[in-house]
C-alpha positions, -999 to 999 in steps of 0.1 A, spaced: -133 300 -138 -159 322 -125 -168 318 -92 -186 334 -61 -177 335 -22 -205 320 -2 -191 319 34 -158 326 44 -136 332 80 -101 335 83 -82 304 66 -116 289 56 -135 298 23 -167 282 9 -174 290 -28 -198 282 -58 -189 273 -91 -209 292 -122 -215 262 -140 -245 241 -149 -230 204 -133 -197 193 -130 -185 159 -137 -168 133 -113 -135 145 -134 -137 176 -128 -143 175 -90 -112 154 -96 -87 178 -112 -97 204 -89 -94 189 -57 -58 171 -71 -51 208 -83 -55 225 -53 -46 201 -29 -11 208 -44 -8 248 -44 16 252 -12 -11 275 10 -39 251 9 -42 220 37 -73 210 27 -100 210 5 -132 197 -2 -154 196 -31 -192 191 -32 -200 175 -66 -244 180 -62 -244 217 -52 -207 229 -69 -194 241 -42 -155 238 -28 -148 245 7 -111 256 9 -87 261 45 -55 279 36 -25 300 48 -9 330 35 -28 354 16 -66 352 10 -58 381 -22 -37 354 -38 -57 322 -31 -89 343 -45 -62 353 -81 -51 314 -83 -89 303 -82 -97 331 -105 -68 317 -129 -77 278 -127 -92 262 -157 -100 217 -165 -80 222 -196 -50 233 -180 -46 218 -154 -14 202 -149 -29 167 -129 -18 131 -136 -41 110 -155 -37 77 -135 -51 98 -102 -80 107 -121 -91 74 -137 -89 56 -103 -101 84 -79 -129 66 -62 -149 93 -62 -176 79 -86 -171 50 -65 -179 65 -35 -212 85 -45 -227 56 -66 -222 34 -29 -241 63 -12 -266 72 -32 -278 32 -29 -280 34 10 -299 69 8 -321 46 -13 -324 20 4 -335 40 39 -359 62 19 -376 36 -2 -379 13 34 -394 43 49 -418 50 25 -434 12 18 -436 17 51 -459 49 58 -471 49 23 -481 14 11 -515 -4 25 -507 -34 45 -522 -55 7 -491 -43 -13 -465 -43 16 -475 -78 16 -474 -80 -17 -442 -65 -18 -425 -86 14 -429 -114 -7 -418 -111 -41 -386 -96 -22 -382 -127 5 -385 -149 -28 -349 -140 -31 -334 -151 1 -356 -187 4 -340 -194 -36 -305 -190 -20 -312 -214 9 -329 -238 -4 -300 -235 -32 -273 -237 -4 -292 -264 14 -289 -287 -16 -251 -284 -22 -250 -299 13 -240 -271 28 -254 -255 58 -243 -217 60 -261 -183 67 -281 -180 33 -298 -216 52 -302 -193 83 -312 -161 60 -337 -181 44 -355 -195 74 -358 -164 94 -372 -152 65 -395 -180 54 -410 -186 90 -420 -145 92 -438 -146 65 -456 -176 70 -468 -168 99 -479 -135 80 -455 -112 104 -438 -89 75 -424 -63 97 -402 -88 109 -395 -101 70 -392 -69 59 -369 -55 89 -346 -83 78 -341 -83 44 -336 -43 48 -309 -46 70 -293 -76 50 -291 -58 21 -274 -26 43 -251 -47 50 -245 -63 8 -240 -29 2 -217 -22 27 -199 -48 19 -196 -48 -14 -186 -8 -11 -162 -12 19 -146 -48 -10 -143 -22 -37 -129 6 -19 -100 -11 -3 -99 -34 -39 -93 3 -58 -70 19 -33 -49 -15 -32 -46 -11 -67 -39 26 -71 -9 18 -43 4 -10 -66 2 13 -99 33 28 -118 49 55 -100 77 66 -130 79 99 -138 110 95 -165 116 67 -192 152 67 -207 144 66 -245 161 62 -276 168 87 -298 168 80 -338 209 80 -334 209 53 -306 214 76 -279 196 73 -246 178 101 -234 159 108 -201 122 121 -206 88 123 -185 68 94 -191 38 121 -202 55 128 -235 63 90 -245 39 76 -270 28 43 -287 56 30 -312 86 47 -291 120 25 -280 131 30 -246 158 14 -226 148 1 -191 177 -11 -168 182 -39 -143 161 -29 -111 140 -2 -132 101 -8 -130 89 -17 -162 70 15 -172 47 10 -206 31 -26 -220 51 -35 -249 73 -60 -274 111 -68 -267 129 -55 -296 166 -60 -283 182 -74 -251 172 -101 -221 159 -100 -194 147 -118 -160 115 -103 -151 98 -104 -120 59 -105 -124 52 -111 -88 23 -84 -85 8 -94 -119 5 -124 -122 15 -136 -88 41 -158 -103 66 -160 -72 98 -166 -103 109 -145 -124 107 -147 -160 132 -146 -188 122 -119 -216 142 -125 -250 133 -104 -281 102 -114 -293 85 -110 -259 59 -91 -241 66 -73 -210 36 -59 -191 36 -25 -175 42 -23 -136 67 -56 -136 103 -52 -122 134 -62 -137 155 -76 -119 188 -88 -144 199 -78 -176 187 -49 -197 161 -46 -224 144 -24 -254 113 -25 -255 84 -9 -282 58 8 -262 28 -11 -270 5 13 -247 11 42 -226 -25 43 -205 -24 29 -177 -63 16 -176 -48 -26 -186 -25 -29 -162 -49 -9 -133 -81 -38 -146 -50 -66 -142 -45 -54 -110 -80 -52 -100 -90 -88 -112 -57 -103 -95 -63 -90 -61 -102 -100 -61 -94 -137 -69 -67 -136 -47 -70 -143 -7 -39 -116 3 -68 -91 11 -76 -112 38 -59 -118 72 -66 -152 92 -86 -128 113 -109 -122 85 -110 -160 72 -119 -171 107 -145 -146 112 -162 -160 80 -154 -197 88 -167 -194 119 -199 -178 111 -206 -204 83 -194 -235 113 -224 -212 136 -252 -215 111 -259 -255 124 -258 -242 159 -280 -223 156 -306 -243 135 -300 -269 161 -308 -241 192 -341 -231 174 -354 -271 168 -343 -277 206 -362 -243 220 -391 -252 198 -391 -287 212 -388 -280 248 -413 -251 248 -438 -254 222 -437 -215 217 -429 -205 183 -427 -172 193 -398 -186 215 -388 -205 190 -386 -176 165 -367 -157 188 -337 -177 181 -339 -183 148 -341 -144 146 -310 -135 161 -276 -153 147 -235 -148 153 -229 -146 114 -242 -114 104 -219 -88 125 -191 -114 123 -190 -120 87 -197 -74 83 -182 -62 115 -148 -81 104 -135 -70 73 -146 -33 75 -126 -33 109 -94 -49 81 -103 -24 54 -110 10 80 -75 -3 96 -59 -2 56 -77 32 54 -61 49 80 -29 35 77 -29 51 44 -38 88 61 -6 85 74 15 79 40 15 41 50 1 16 19 -7 -20 35 -8 -45 9 -36 -67 23 -47 -76 58 -26 -105 71 0 -84 69 -14 -61 96 -17 -95 119 17 -101 113 26 -68 121 7 -71 153 24 -104 166 61 -95 151 89 -95 178 117 -86 159 124 -57 133 157 -56 107 172 -28 92 193 -22 67 211 7 73 216 31 44 182 49 30 162 36 57 180 38 95 204 69 79 185 89 58 171 81 23 196 115 -1 234 106 13 257 134 -2 290 136 -15 314 153 11 348 148 -7 363 128 -37 397 118 -31 418 112 -60 443 88 -67 449 93 -103 479 121 -105 465 130 -140 433 133 -134 409 158 -113 388 150 -86 360 163 -109 364 141 -137 364 113 -116 329 129 -102 318 124 -135 328 90 -147 314 83 -112 283 97 -119 285 83 -157 280 47 -144 263 56 -109 231 69 -136 215 38 -141 209 23 -110 184 34 -84 205 33 -51 207 63 -30 248 63 -31 245 61 -65 221 96 -64 245 107 -42 279 107 -73 248 113 -95 236 147 -77 269 158 -69 279 157 -104 250 175 -113 257 202 -90 292 209 -103 274 215 -137 295 182 -150 277 170 -180 285 130 -178 268 114 -209 272 82 -225 310 74 -221 307 35 -218 299 3 -227 269 -22 -216 273 -15 -179 268 -48 -153 260 -44 -121 265 -74 -98 241 -67 -62 255 -54 -34 290 -51 -49 299 -26 -70 296 -22 -114 316 -26 -136 321 -11 -174 346 -2 -201 353 32 -207 376 42 -240 384 9 -242 395 8 -197 381 -14 -175 362 5 -150 347 -10 -116 331 13 -90 315 0 -58 327 -14 -24 364 -21 -5 358 -58 -15 343 -58 -50 367 -35 -59 398 -40 -39 390 -76 -31 369 -94 -58 385 -72 -84 419 -75 -72 424 -34 -80 456 -21 -61 467 15 -40 489 31 -64 525 30 -55 531 59 -25 497 69 -24 493 43 6 497 70 33 470 92 17 446 62 19 449 54 56 443 89 59 406 88 45 379 101 67 367 77 89 324 93 96 321 85 58 310 55 38 338 52 7 327 43 -25 359 28 -45 367 38 -79 394 18 -106 406 17 -133 425 -2 -148 431 -27 -120 446 5 -100 424 27 -74 415 61 -92 392 77 -67 373 68 -32 345 91 -25 335 98 4 297 99 11 282 113 41 248 96 50 238 112 80 212 93 105 176 101 109 174 127 138 143 102 148 169 69 147 170 65 182 132 77 191 116 50 164 139 22 180 131 35 214 94 35 205 90 0 191 106 -13 216 79 -1 237 52 -10 218 61 -47 218 90 -51 197 119 -71 216 148 -76 192 163 -45 170 183 -53 145 204 -40 121 219 -49 89 240 -35 67 269 -39 37 289 -10 54 323 -17 74 326 -29 112 338 3 121 305 23 101 283 -1 115 296 0 149 291 38 157 257 40 138 248 6 153 258 27 194 237 57 185 206 41 173 203 23 202 199 -18 180 202 -47 201 226 -62 177 243 -57 141 256 -72 117 282 -55 89 293 -65 58 263 -81 48 259 -98 18 219 -97 1 220 -135 9 230 -135 42 202 -109 54 175 -134 40 190 -160 59 191 -142 90 153 -131 83 148 -172 75 166 -185 111 145 -158 130 112 -173 118 122 -209 122 126 -203 160 92 -193 162 93 -149 153 74 -130 135 104 -109 114 96 -71 99 123 -63 75 130 -29 65 149 -18 37 152 5 7 173 -9 -27 179 -38 -44 197 -59 -26 170 -55 1 149 -75 -18 156 -111 -8 151 -106 29 117 -79 16 101 -112 0 114 -135 32 101 -115 61 68 -120 77 62 -84 67 84 -64 40 84 -27 46 100 -5 12 110 29 18 84 47 -10 117 64 -26 140 35 -29 142 6 -56 112 -2 -76 118 -40 -73 121 -31 -32 89 -18 -31 69 -37 -59 78 -68 -34 76 -53 0 42 -59 21 43 -25 34 55 8 15 59 38 38 69 71 32 109 78 35 102 112 55 97 95 89 109 64 107 75 73 135 55 60 107 69 25 116 62 26 149 27 41 138 18 9 116 28 -12 146 5 5 172 -19 6 145 -17 -31 138 -21 -39 176 -50 -15 180 -69 -33 151 -66 -66 166 -78 -57 197 -108 -46 182 -115 -77 159 -114 -99 197 -138 -69 216 -156 -74 186 -161 -113 186 -169 -109 232 -191 -82 217 -212 -99 191 -212 -134 213 -225 -111 244 -252 -89 225 -263 -118 204 -260 -144 231 -281 -120 254 -311 -115 231 -313 -152 226 -314 -156 266 -336 -129 266 -359 -146 236 -362 -180 248 -377 -166 281 -404 -151 262 -389 -115 279 -395 -99 245 -405 -105 211 -390 -117 183 -395 -87 157 -380 -72 189 -351 -93 187 -342 -90 150 -347 -53 151 -319 -52 185 -298 -78 166 -297 -58 137 -290 -23 152 -261 -40 173 -247 -56 143 -245 -19 122 -236 -2 153 -207 -31 158 -201 -21 119 -199 16 122 -178 11 151 -157 -7 133 -147 23 109 -141 43 137 -101 58 134 -82 34 160 -56 51 170 -65 89 192 -62 118 176 -31 126 199 -10 102 178 -31 109 141 -14 147 144 
């Protein structure tokens, strides 16, 4: 890439690209490529001027070399990021706003009065038509108020007031449309597929793990239970229950068998299928999600809905106030002062912008919120329930030891068998086993028959004609009635207490205990304390681990209550009981066994690198880096509700004051209309500001 350096200071450089024009796609490729580099902290691409500003650390010469080597054709950037970046949308609406302002200024400065009168009259037809149409439907809503204000101004020959009113209404419509479309696109992107690799079937029937980018239409891929379906396709083999909630809104899983069609992004809850890929592009999935969001109320909090309904309900009172003022004063100027000032405009614009701005701010903290109502519920929540593994403890537990109870098999051989069984299931402990085998260079090719996964218990399969099970003590030793080999009791009694234990049994006998270290997150205790300071009154930990392990973790974290050896339905039951007591409940989890509780909670929060079904069902997804993000979301949600209530008070106070000033004759209707519209825009712009103070963002 050829470029010239326009300006630079230490750690920041601005370059001008040697190309005639830049497309939005090229800008996105360059932006995402540079942001992915380790020594670059911030990138801003200016499409119109073909300039790029880069904030970096390290060597200037290394940065120059990297920029010189860059090529749009060879840069590795995710196609889904490019398809749905939002850059073109933002530029389009920026231009609309700028053009509206410039056109308004030019009309006032250069057009003679007769031409301005004709232009204003033509523009007013649209608003008056919508008002009359709304009235004919028997509704007294905001369009009636707008039409009345504009119509009366036109009848009086006051084109300045009518023009200003229509101009500000137009600006409001652009802002509302922009924020809505941007929020829908952001939300749809957050729900897009994050699968990087898939199990592909070769010609001889072997499963091979390949990158998503290498899959073509017509390929056969196998999807195991608990995983996301990465492509649209036709089921060739198998039977499964598929959760399509995020795509179709159906609350119950749908049965899919041979000949059925499955959608990319849905989650396989039970069973296993082999599908023939019909379409590899993600556009159809994205468009379906956008359509679903636009046709649902999921995006709106009750505060937003209340604002819209209140805005419409206030219209009759505004019209009544106008009539009463005229009857009492017989003064058209004072009457117009009431008509020109209404509460609905600010209510309808400021409330959605507040919520959408808060969702955007949450995304800057690696928090994806799937709708405004979840932020409202988060603000009101008093109880929080943590799953232990992968949430309070680190998301990547490690195998510390493999204790063999089979004299004929080495620890490495037993670990190889365990990894082969666990590799298909996306849970943190399963990943720990698979990673341990990989670190020891143990090849665990397919050596078993069909794998059966029992949620929250373990895995059962057949290896070389022998039944093998792996999972919890309850599953292996109690449900499956496996026994400890004779003479090994003392060895079993002296297993390390500080670890979680995964039990592997073959042909009814305990073969190995895999000791897994799941270190507590360093910030867990601080996060719990800060959540209590932020308004949470009850912190609960629930885990399938033993009483001993649960008690140790609970003491270190500082939770109010803990429950050990729980099943998925126990977590969901606890959440439901808390809700019946009138509490808003937050549930945080990362595994398949948390999905019931996540869907039952007032706010379900999933750790982003947990199971696909947990992410799909959850209302909020956070990165797994830091539990303080949950505290941030709680504070952000509380600040949002304070802002909304402050907006209510401000709107009522300002508009009420303007009406009083107009009725008493202190200000003219044109002045009150201008001040009303200016206050609406000011409140809306203020609502776009970040809610958290700068030090909290850092």
